[in-house]
N, C-alpha and C positions, 0 to 999 in steps of 0.2 A: 506615515500615516498611521493613524491610531486605527485600533478595531472597531469606533462607529461610524469613520468616513471607510470601510469595506465599501469597496466600486457592487454592483448591482449587477449580474449573470446570467445573463441565457443562452441555454441549452438546444443546439440545433433546433431548427421545422417549432422554435418557441415551443419545443415538450416543457409538460409542466412535473411529467413522472420522472425520474433516471433511478439510474439502476446504478450505486456506485460499489464498484470492488474495492474492499478497502486491504491494506497487509499490513496495518496498523495503529493504535491509538493516535504517537505523534504527526507520525506524515496525513492520518485522514482527520486529525483535529480541525486542523485550519477550511480543507474541503468541507465538510460537515458543516461547517458553522456559513461557510458561504455563502453557501446553496440553501442553508436555510435563511439566511439575512432575505435571498433574491427572491423566498417563497416558495421555493421550487421545493416538491416533496420527493422524497428519497428515502433511498431501500439501502443499506451497508447488508454488502454481500461480503464472506468473509472464507476466502478460499488458497491457503495456502499450505500443502501437503509439502512447501518446501523447506519450511521450517521444523532447526533438526538444533539440539536433542523434543521431543514431547517438551519437559520442561521450557524449554524456552517459546513453545512452539502454545502452550497455555497460556502465559503467565501472557504475549500481546496479546490475544483474543479476550483475555480476562479485563486489561485493562477496553481495548472495544468497544467491548458491549456495554462496560460500565456508562463513560461513557454514552453511547449510543442512548441508553434508559435515561441516564440523566438529560438528557436532550426529548426525547419521547422518540423515536426515531426508529419504525422497524429495522429488526436484525435477523440475517439471515448466517447460518451455524453453518458450512459446507462442510463436505466429505476431511476426511484426513488418511490422503491415502499417499501416504509416500510410498508405498511399496507399485501404485503407475507413475508416482517419478522415478526411482529410481530408473524403472527402465525407459522411459524417454529418455532421462539423461546421461543412457550408459556409454561408455566411451571420452564423455567429454566430463572424466575425474580433474584431466588437469588442465583443460579450460583456463585462459582468463575471464577477470569479471570485465563486464559488457558484451565479452563473447556471444560462442554461439550455446552453450551451454543457460545462457543468462537468455537468450534467446526464444529457444523453447522450452524453457522454466515458465515466461511469460504469455507464449503462445497454449499451455496447457491452465493453469489459472483463468487468461483471457476467454479461453474456446467453454470453461466450464461455465465462465461467467453471461459469455452469451447464449449459453445455449436455458440456462433460470431465462432471463430476460426475454427469451423470443414463448419460450411458457407459461409465463405469469406476467403476459401483456406490452410490456415495456417495449421501448420503438431505440430510448434512450441507454447507453450505459459507456460509465466510463470510469478512471481509477485516479485512487492517491498515486500512485507509484512512480511517475511524472516530477513532483512536489520535491521531494530529493535533488540536493544537490550533488549525488553519487549517481545518480542511474545514467543511463540516455536518450532521453525525451525523448528521439526520435526513434529509436530503438522499439521506450516503450508503446508510439502510437502508430507505429507502422504493424505491429502484434493486434492490436486492437482493431485499426483496422481489417489485418487482415480476419482475426475472429468473425468481426460484427456484417463481412461477408459473408460466413458462411447464410446467414439467414435473408431472406426480405426485409428490405422496409425496415432493417432493425439498425444503427449508426454507433459507431463509437467517438465520444464527442473529446475529439484534440483538443481540450483546454491547456494553456501553458497556466496553471496554478501557483508558480512562482513568481508571475511578475504583482507588478500592482500590490508590493508589499508583502505578498504572498506566503514569500521565505522567512521574512520577521513575524509575521505574526502566525505562520507553525510556531514557532520556539519562543513563543510570547502563552503560545496557549499550553504547550506540552510542562511549559513551571510552572504555570498556571494551574494546572491541575496536576504535577508532580505526577506526570507519567511514566513508567518504566523506560526507559533510556536501554535497548538494544547497544551488545557495542558492534552487529559484525550483519552485512545483506543478511540473512536466514538463515542459508543450507550449509550443509555437514562441510563441502567444503570450502566458503568463505570464511569457516569456524576455523579451519584447517589453515586456510591460508593466513588470514588474520591475525593468528598466534604465530606462524611462523613468521613474519615482520615484526610482533613484536618482542616475539625472542631472541632475532636480531638486530632488534634495536634498545636491550637492556628493559623491557616494559615486560610486566607482569602479562602474563596470558587471565582472558576474559573469564570472570568468574561470572555465572551467568547468574540473573535473580537481585542482584546489587545496585545497581547504579538507574539512580535518579534523575531525571532534568528538576532543578529548583530542589533539590534535598540535599544532592551527592555532591553534585559539583553547582559552579557559577555560571559558568558560558559554555555555549551550544558546543 
């Protein structure tokens, strides 16, 4: 399925305004283009205090801002309150990926997104996090629904962004735009664990700010 054949998508209750929580440009690129092609008025909300170190955080954010400006989509740059994230995840430092630490992380980010949606008249919000094959979609959706339930009239859009060619288009867009390619989930613990795996398998440690889709690699 080509980009031109992208299916029209419809938010819950046929809402035309959607707040999109974005974690990075590679994951949000397809979601942004899909909603734009469907005539949905979206605003990108970037709240990711989990990303470590700050250099990595800024690179991911700036790539997302670049793409949003290119498409003429409003971008909300939220707080980088890392101290709150570390407080919320205290005691979970050695939990595995997709475990309770990830749920706590999603809860924190979606709670802030839901608050912004409520305060600015959005009735629907969603996230691009689920498009990644490395994430548990049920876990993400559960956190989104839980955050939305804090406010009457607010709904989390549980859309499977991977289906109907979404995953393929995500990589096509990433390569076309030469997005910065992050090599770990984002938090200090995923960086630690990814580097440990690499070392155990004879691979070099992650070098932040080096890899770009379509520029320094050929395959996703």
